[in-house]
N, C-alpha and C positions, 0 to 999 in steps of 0.2 A: 504494500500500500504506500503510495507516494503521499507525502504530507507537504502541501503547498501553503495552506492557510490554517492557522491555529487560532481558535477563539479562546480567549481567557477572560473570565469574569472577575472584576475587582470591586472592592468596597472599602478599601483602606484598612482592613483588618490584617493582623499578622499572617493568618493562613492565606489570604488573598495575595499579600506581598510575596510570600514564598511561591505561590502558584505563578505569579508574574515572573519572578526570577527564574524559575524552572523553565517556563515557556520561552523566555528570552534566550536562555542557553540552548534550548532545543531549536529555536528558530535560526540561531547562528549556525548550528551544526547542519541543518537541513536547507539552509538558504530559503527559509519560509517567511511569509508575512504574518504578522500578528494582527488580530482584530481584538482590541482591548475594549471591553464593554463594562458598563455599570448599569445596574438595574435600579431605577429610581422608584421607590415604594412610597407613594404619598401617605398611605395609611400608617406605615411604620414611622414615617417622618413626623407625623402628628403626635404619636405617642400619648403621653399624659398631659401635654401642654394645655393650658387654658387660653381662651381667646382665639382670634383669627390667626390662621397660619398663612404665611406668604409663600405659597407653593412656587411661584416663579423664582423667588430668591433662593429657595432650597434647591431647585433644579439648577439654577445658575451656579450655585456653590459647588454642587456635585460635578457639573461640567467643567468648572475651573480646576478642580482637583484632578479630574480625569485627564485633562489636557496639560496639567502642570506637574505636580510632584509625583503622581502615580505613574506617569509615563517617562519621567526624567531618566531612569536607567536605560530605557530603550533609545532615547536620543543620544545618551553618552556612548552607547555601544554602536550606534549607527544601524540599529535594527529597523527594518521596514515595518511600519505599523499604521493602522488607522484606528480611530476611536468611534465608539457608538454609545449613546446613552438611550435607554429605553425605559418605559414605565410599565409596571405591572408586577405580577408574581414572578420571582426569580426563575423557578423551574420553567415556566411557560416562556418567559422572555428569552432565556438562554437558548432553549430548544428552537424557538422561532428565529432568533438571530443566527444561529448556526445554519439553519436552512436557508435564510435570506442571503447570507454571505458565502454560502457553499464551503463552510469550514470543514476541513478534513479531520479535525481533532478538537475536542473541547477540554479545557483545563480549568478546574475550579479548586479553591481552597476549602478545606473542611474545618468547621468550627466544632469544638466540643460542646455537646448538648446533653442534658439529662434525658433519660428515657421519657419522662413526662412531657418535657418540652418538644421532643421529637414527635411524640404522639399527637400533641395539640397543634403544633405548627408545621410539622413535617420537616424533613431535612433535604435540602437541595442535593446534597451529595448522595443520599439514598434514592431520591425520586428521579433525578435527571436521567440516569441510564435507562429508566423505564419509558421515558418520554421522547427519546431520540434513537435513531439508528446509528448515530455517529459514535466513535469511541470516546469515552470520557475518562480522563485522568484526574484523580482526586489527590491533592497534595495536603498533607497534614502538617 
């Protein structure tokens, strides 16, 4: 299987940073292009805050980080990449973006979650392989 496009999902967490680092190394070895995406979850962004939420500002902040510090290591290495920010549930958004961008491989970071939280919220790392036909690499 030839890998020309690698989709990596980032959110600023340590596991996502490790996934991006691993993807950056793999892209260099394979001369592949990275598609670095962030899933913007408005409902998660709202959380327990009181009062009106400025969703455009939250979106702009996420976009700024995606185009800034999250992808800085790629620019430093000279890796070919593009960025994409989407809105929705991570599993669906990642699977849809992989399809849209024709990614050959999906890379995500796995967060530690309690069994109760996995049951209530689901785990992207557990559910994504069931939602796509593309290979999924989970970095811990």
